[in-house]
N, C-alpha and C positions, 0 to 999 in steps of 0.2 A: 683216649681210648674210645672206640665206638661200640655202643651196645648192640648185640645181635638181636635183642628183643625190643621191637619198636614201642612196646607198651611201657618200657622202663627208661627213665632218663639216663643219658650217658654219664659216666663218672667224670666229674669236672677236673680240669687242671686248676690249681689254686696258687695264686701268688707268683705266677711265672712272669718273667720279663722277656719280651721278644724285641730285639733291637736290630735295626738295619738289616732285616731279612728280606730276601727277594722271593716273594710268593706270587710272582707273576703267573696269571692263568691257573693258579692252584684251585683245586676243588676241595672245599671244606664242607663235609656233610655230617649232620647229626653229632656235632662235637660241642663241648661245654667248657667255659672258662669262668672262674670267679676271682675277682680282685687281681686281675692280671694287667700288665702294662704292655702296650704295643707302641713302639716308637720308631719312626722313620721306616716303616714296613711298606713294601710295594705290593699292593693287592690289585694292581691293574689287571682288568679282564678276569679277575677271580670269580668263582662261583661259590656263594655261601648259602647253603640250604639247610634249614632245620637246626641251625646252631643256636646256642644260648650263651649270652655274655651277661654276667651279673657284676655290677660295680667295677667294671673294667675302665681303663684309661687308654685312649688312643691319641697319640701325639704325632702330628705331621704324617699321618698314614694316607696313602694314595689309594682311593677306591675308584679310580678313573675307569669308566666302562665296565665296572664290576656288576654282577648280579647278586643282590641280597634278597633271598626269598624265604618267607615263612620263618624268619629267625627273630630272636629277641635280644634287645640291647637295653636291659633294665638298669636304671640308676647309673648309667655310664657317663663318661666325660670325653668329649671329642674336642681337641684343640688344634686349630690350623690344619684340618684334614681336607682333602679334596674329593668331592663326589662328582667330578666332571663326567657327564654322560653315563652316570650310574643308573641302575634300575633298582628301586626299593619296592618290593612286591609283598604286601601282606605282613610286614614286620611290626614288631612291638618295640616302641622306644620310650616307654613310660618312665618319667622322672629323669630323663637324660638331658645333659647340658651340652650345647654346641657353642663353641667360642671361635670366632674368626675362621669359620669353615667356608669353603668355596662350593657353591651348589649349582651353578649354571653351566650347561643345562642339566637337569636331573628329571627322571621319570619316577613318580610316586604313585603307587597303586594301593590304596587302602591302608590298613594297619592302624595301630593305636599309638597316638602321640600325646597321651594324657600327661599333663604337667611338665612337658618338655620346656627347655629354655632355648629360645632362638633370638635372643636379644641382639638387635642391630643387624640381623642377618639380611643379606641381599637375595631376595627371592623373586625379583621382578620377572613378570611375564611367564612364570612357571605355573603348572597345574598341580594344585593340592586339593583336588576334589574328593568329597566323601570321606574325609578323615576325622578321626576323633581327636580334636585339639582342645578338649576340655581342660580349663585351668592352665593352658599353655601361656608362657611368657613370651609374647611377641613384641614387647615394647621396643620402640625405635626401629623395628624391622621395616624393610622396604618391600611392600607387597603391591606396588603399582602394577596394574593390568594383570594381576594374578587371578587365576581361576580357582575359587574356593567354594564353588557351588556344592550345596549339600553337606558341608562340613559342620561339625559341632564345635562351636566356639564359646560354649557356655562357660562363664567365669573367666574367660581369657583376658590377659593383660594386653590391651592394644593401645596403651598410652604412647603418644608421639608416633604411632605407626603410620606409614604412608600407604594409603589405600586408594589413591586416585586411580579411577578406571578399573578397579578390581570388581570381580563378579561375585557377589555374596548372596545370590538368590538361593533360597532354600537353606541358608545357614541358621543355626541356632545361636542367638546372640544374647540370650538372657544373662544378666549379671556380668556381661563383658564390660571392662573399663576402657572407654574410648576417649578419655580426657586428652585433649590436644591432638587427637588423631586427624589426619588430613583425608577427608572423605569426598572431595570434589569429584563428581563424575562416577561415583561408586554405583554399581547396579544392585538393586534390592527388590525383593517382593514386598507385599504389604506387611507381612509379619515382621520382616527384617527392618522395614522402614519405621514401624512402631517401636521396635526394640532400640533402634538407633536414636530415635527422638527421645525416648525415655532415658537412655544412657547419657544424653547430652543435657539433661535437666528439664526437658519439656514435659508439661502436664498433658498427657494424652487422654482425651475424652472420647471414648468409643461410643458413648450414648448420644453424642451430639448429632 
């Protein structure tokens, strides 16, 4: 149900299972779901605007060429979903877990990715600029040649992450765990270089 009063949140669907539905090019505007499951749903070229998903599960859902705008996916789980050629614009993904999802290519514009899990994700050569990735789990992810300029990686788990050739200028890296991260050719500004050195165990003497 869609609320006619934009100041009031829509009444959510709770516990619904949506299985093998064809939602190709569907427009979903200002709708809300809680603890729902979407399995084998085709959302290719769909438009999702102002929607709210709380603790929902998405299994093998196709978001190919879809536009997800100003929507929230909080504490959700995505398993083997495809975001090929999708645009994610200003969405909130806080606390969401992505497992074995396909991302390339994807367009990401802003939004909050606090505490997300992207373990082992293949994000090579993608642009993830200016994102809030605070405390995100990117361990084992492939971020080679990825553009992360201006993103907040404070407290992020970057263990075993491949960062060769990535652009981290302007990133916040304090308290990030970079154990065994591959950083050959990574681009950094002075602040980032100091943070990286400290995370790798170096004693940085700024008074020298």
